[in-house]
C-alpha positions in Angstrom: 152.1 -18.9 271.1 153.3 -21.9 269.1 150.9 -21.1 266.3 151.9 -17.5 266.1 155.6 -18.4 266.0 155.0 -20.9 263.1 153.0 -18.5 261.1 155.0 -15.3 261.8 154.6 -12.9 258.9 157.4 -12.6 256.3 159.5 -9.5 255.9 158.3 -6.8 253.6 159.4 -7.5 250.0 159.6 -5.5 246.8 156.8 -6.9 244.7 158.2 -5.3 241.6 161.4 -7.2 241.7 160.4 -10.3 243.6 160.3 -13.3 241.2 157.8 -15.1 243.4 155.2 -12.3 243.0 155.9 -12.1 239.3 155.5 -15.9 238.9 152.5 -17.1 241.1 153.0 -20.7 239.8 155.9 -20.9 242.4 153.2 -20.9 245.1 151.8 -24.2 243.8 155.3 -25.7 243.2 156.2 -24.9 246.8 153.0 -26.5 248.1 153.5 -29.7 246.0 157.2 -30.0 247.0 157.4 -33.8 247.7 159.8 -33.2 250.6 157.3 -31.1 252.6 154.0 -32.2 250.9 152.5 -33.9 254.0 153.4 -31.1 256.3 152.1 -28.5 253.9 148.8 -30.3 253.5 148.3 -30.6 257.3 149.0 -27.0 257.7 146.6 -26.2 254.9 143.7 -28.1 256.6 144.4 -26.3 259.9 144.4 -23.0 258.1 141.2 -23.8 256.3 139.3 -24.8 259.4 140.3 -21.6 261.0 138.9 -19.7 258.0 142.2 -17.9 257.7 143.1 -17.0 254.2 145.5 -14.5 255.7 147.1 -17.3 257.7 147.4 -19.4 254.5 149.1 -16.5 252.7 151.5 -15.9 255.6 152.3 -19.6 255.5 153.4 -19.5 251.9 155.2 -16.2 252.4 157.2 -17.6 255.3 158.0 -20.7 253.3 159.2 -18.7 250.3 161.3 -16.4 252.5 162.9 -19.5 254.0 163.5 -20.9 250.6 165.3 -17.8 249.5 167.8 -18.0 252.4 170.7 -20.1 251.2 171.6 -23.2 253.3 175.0 -23.0 254.8 176.2 -26.4 253.7 175.4 -25.7 250.0 177.4 -22.7 248.8 178.7 -21.7 245.4 182.3 -22.5 245.8 184.6 -21.2 243.0 186.6 -23.7 240.9 189.3 -25.2 243.0 192.9 -26.5 242.7 193.4 -29.1 245.5 196.8 -30.3 246.8 196.2 -33.9 248.0 197.1 -34.7 251.6 197.9 -38.5 251.4 198.5 -38.9 247.7 200.8 -36.8 245.5 197.9 -35.6 243.3 196.8 -32.2 242.1 193.1 -32.3 241.6 190.8 -29.8 239.9 187.1 -29.2 240.9 185.0 -27.2 238.5 182.3 -24.6 239.4 179.6 -27.3 239.4 181.4 -29.3 242.2 182.7 -32.0 239.9 186.2 -33.5 240.2 187.1 -33.2 236.5 190.8 -34.0 236.3 194.0 -34.7 238.4 197.7 -34.8 237.9 200.1 -37.1 239.8 203.5 -35.7 241.0 206.6 -37.7 242.0 206.5 -36.2 245.5 204.4 -34.2 248.0 202.6 -31.2 246.5 203.3 -28.1 248.7 201.7 -25.2 246.8 199.9 -24.3 243.6 199.2 -20.9 242.0 196.9 -20.5 239.0 198.2 -18.3 236.2 196.7 -17.8 232.8 193.8 -20.2 232.0 194.9 -23.8 232.1 198.4 -23.0 233.4 199.7 -23.5 236.9 202.8 -22.8 239.0 203.3 -26.0 241.1 205.7 -26.4 244.1 206.8 -29.8 245.3 208.3 -33.1 244.2 211.7 -33.6 242.7 211.2 -30.7 240.3 210.9 -28.2 243.2 208.9 -25.8 241.1 207.3 -26.6 237.7 205.1 -24.6 235.3 202.3 -26.8 234.0 199.9 -26.5 231.1 196.7 -28.5 231.1 196.4 -30.9 228.2 194.1 -33.8 227.5 194.3 -36.5 230.2 197.0 -34.7 232.2 199.4 -31.8 232.4 202.5 -30.9 230.4 205.6 -29.5 232.1 206.8 -26.4 230.3 209.8 -25.8 232.6 211.0 -26.8 236.1 213.7 -26.1 238.7 215.0 -29.6 239.1 218.5 -28.4 238.4 218.6 -26.2 241.5 219.8 -29.1 243.6 219.7 -29.0 247.4 216.8 -26.8 248.2 213.4 -27.2 250.0 211.1 -24.7 248.3 207.8 -24.4 250.2 206.0 -22.0 247.9 206.5 -20.1 244.7 204.6 -17.2 243.1 205.1 -15.2 239.9 206.5 -11.7 240.4 206.4 -10.5 236.8 204.9 -11.7 233.5 205.7 -11.6 229.9 203.5 -10.4 227.0 201.8 -13.9 226.8 200.9 -13.8 230.5 203.5 -16.4 231.5 205.8 -15.9 234.5 208.9 -13.8 233.7 210.3 -13.8 237.3 209.4 -16.1 240.2 209.6 -15.5 243.9 210.4 -18.6 246.0 210.6 -19.4 249.7 213.4 -21.9 250.6 213.3 -23.6 254.0 216.6 -25.6 253.6 218.6 -22.4 253.7 216.0 -20.0 255.1 215.7 -17.3 252.4 213.6 -15.7 249.7 214.9 -15.5 246.2 214.0 -14.3 242.7 214.9 -16.5 239.8 214.3 -17.0 236.1 211.5 -19.3 234.9 213.6 -21.8 233.0 214.8 -25.4 233.4 218.5 -25.2 232.8 221.1 -22.8 234.3 218.5 -21.2 236.6 219.8 -17.8 237.5 219.1 -16.4 241.0 218.8 -12.7 240.6 218.1 -11.7 244.2 217.9 -13.3 247.7 217.2 -12.4 251.3 218.1 -14.3 254.4 215.2 -15.0 256.7 215.4 -15.4 260.5 213.4 -18.7 260.4 212.3 -21.2 257.8 209.4 -19.9 255.7 206.0 -21.6 255.2 204.9 -19.4 252.3 205.7 -16.2 250.3 203.4 -14.0 248.4 203.4 -10.6 246.7 201.4 -7.9 248.6 198.7 -6.6 246.2 198.7 -3.2 248.0 202.4 -2.4 247.9 204.1 -5.1 245.7 206.4 -5.9 248.6 207.0 -9.5 249.6 204.8 -11.0 252.3 206.3 -14.0 254.2 204.8 -16.4 256.7 207.5 -18.0 258.9 207.2 -21.3 260.7 207.6 -19.6 264.1 204.3 -17.7 263.5 205.9 -14.5 262.4 204.7 -12.4 259.5 207.1 -10.2 257.5 206.6 -7.6 254.8 209.9 -7.1 252.9 210.8 -4.1 250.7 213.1 -6.0 248.4 214.5 -2.9 246.7 216.1 -2.0 250.0 216.5 -5.4 251.6 214.6 -4.5 254.8 211.5 -5.4 256.8 208.9 -2.6 256.7 206.2 -4.4 258.6 206.0 -7.4 260.9 203.6 -9.3 263.3 204.4 -12.1 265.8 204.2 -13.3 269.3 204.3 -9.7 270.6 201.0 -9.1 268.8 199.3 -12.1 270.2 200.0 -14.6 267.4 200.7 -18.1 268.6 200.0 -20.8 266.0 199.8 -19.2 262.5 198.8 -21.7 259.8 198.5 -19.2 256.9 198.1 -15.5 256.3 197.4 -13.3 253.2 197.5 -9.6 252.5 194.4 -7.9 251.1 194.4 -5.3 248.3 193.7 -2.5 250.8 196.3 -3.4 253.4 194.3 -5.8 255.5 196.1 -8.8 256.8 194.1 -12.0 257.3 195.5 -14.7 259.6 194.5 -18.3 260.4 195.3 -19.2 264.0 195.4 -22.9 264.6 195.4 -22.8 268.4 191.9 -21.6 268.6 190.5 -22.4 265.1 189.9 -18.7 264.3 190.4 -16.3 261.4 191.6 -12.8 262.3 191.6 -9.6 260.3 194.0 -6.7 261.1 194.2 -3.3 259.5 197.5 -1.8 258.3 198.2 -0.5 261.8 197.8 -4.1 263.2 194.6 -3.3 265.0 192.2 -6.2 265.2 189.1 -5.6 262.9 187.3 -8.8 263.4 187.7 -12.3 264.8 185.7 -15.4 263.6 185.7 -18.9 264.9 185.1 -21.4 262.1 182.1 -23.7 262.8 182.9 -27.3 263.5 186.6 -26.5 263.7 188.1 -28.4 266.8 191.1 -26.4 268.0 193.0 -29.4 269.3 193.3 -31.0 265.8 193.1 -27.8 263.7 196.1 -28.6 261.4 196.1 -27.6 257.7 194.5 -24.4 256.4 194.8 -22.2 253.4 193.5 -18.6 253.1 192.6 -17.1 249.8 190.8 -14.0 248.6 188.4 -13.8 245.7 185.5 -11.7 244.3 181.9 -13.0 243.8 179.3 -10.6 242.3 181.6 -7.7 243.2 182.0 -8.7 246.8 185.3 -9.7 248.2 185.4 -13.0 250.2 187.9 -14.9 252.3 188.0 -18.6 251.5 189.4 -20.9 254.2 190.2 -24.5 253.2 190.5 -26.5 256.4 191.7 -30.1 257.0 191.8 -31.7 260.4 192.8 -35.4 260.8 190.7 -36.5 263.7 187.2 -36.2 265.1 183.7 -37.2 263.8 182.2 -35.9 260.6 183.9 -34.2 257.6 187.6 -33.6 257.7 188.0 -31.3 254.7 185.8 -28.2 254.6 185.7 -25.1 252.5 184.4 -21.9 254.3 183.4 -18.6 252.8 183.6 -15.4 254.9 182.8 -11.8 254.2 186.1 -10.1 254.0 184.8 -6.9 255.6 182.8 -8.3 258.6 184.2 -11.8 259.0 180.7 -13.3 258.9 180.6 -16.9 257.8 178.5 -16.9 254.7 178.5 -20.7 254.3 180.6 -23.8 254.1 180.8 -26.9 251.9 182.1 -30.3 253.0 181.4 -32.3 249.9 181.3 -32.3 246.1 178.5 -33.4 243.8 179.4 -37.0 244.4 181.3 -37.8 247.6 183.4 -35.7 249.9 186.4 -33.6 249.0 189.7 -35.4 248.4 191.8 -35.2 251.6 193.8 -32.0 251.1 196.3 -29.9 253.0 195.8 -26.9 250.6 193.1 -25.7 248.3 193.0 -22.4 246.3 190.5 -20.9 243.9 191.3 -21.5 240.3 191.0 -17.8 239.6 194.1 -16.1 238.1 194.6 -12.7 239.6 192.0 -13.2 242.4 194.1 -11.2 244.8 194.5 -8.0 242.7 192.8 -4.7 243.5 190.8 -4.5 240.3 
């Protein structure tokens, strides 16, 4: 039984498109793999003594099938913008897993949103909100909202853009005087063009890609969708729907709502009628110390994925992990807990550096 299990035949493969059938040299490379050379040679001797060329073929086939299955701790994570947890540093990780640059702020970094290539909308520090352009050895501030005075902006996102792709109108969530407001992207005499009072301090604000309404996450674990043209709430979720400890939430391009629940360490997906579509517990996520999490959507090879960037302060092992989930089924496709050299910088938020990743097209 043990022998049959080890040499179980591989699944049927399309020999016309399979690169291993088109390139037989890969059989030899797999056999001479220094990591498994001794084990491969022992298996070869056993197979030869049994006179089983078929067994030998099945051995290589099973090894190649296992090789084609991606390991879950080595996934292709998109380029990342990371808001440091202990230091006031914005870090950039490229698509090869290398930490290639960082930018130090004069206070905690609360949020970051990629815009056109090498331009970012940053929330935090004394400037409240700043629009940055990447330059050699750092970033240059194009404008900021330091003149706004006594505010506590938790997040900011572009609502409209000019012909150059730069923000023309910015939506901000203020926790000092719980409200949303729209304001001009300029440094002096910032003009607030619209505002809406919130029932509780906000954690984040985004624009719904399906309706262009405003999507707000409140600190009391309530989600609101606001039709700003009429100043009214058109959709909401909260304790009455079973939400207890919401750490982040995003709206998908087809009306789905993805929610990160900190009390259980799970990601939830709801349809537009607030019916639960799927529920996934993140591997290695201890619920008692499940603290900071960011949810983002992006496309990879035409497939939409949910990225969950998780930080927990205690417990053994890695404390900063990037998870990728299938947006339709909730299946965990893989996770990554380190870069090419060393672990991720301690973060409380990380987002894909992919402008427009949340749009329908």
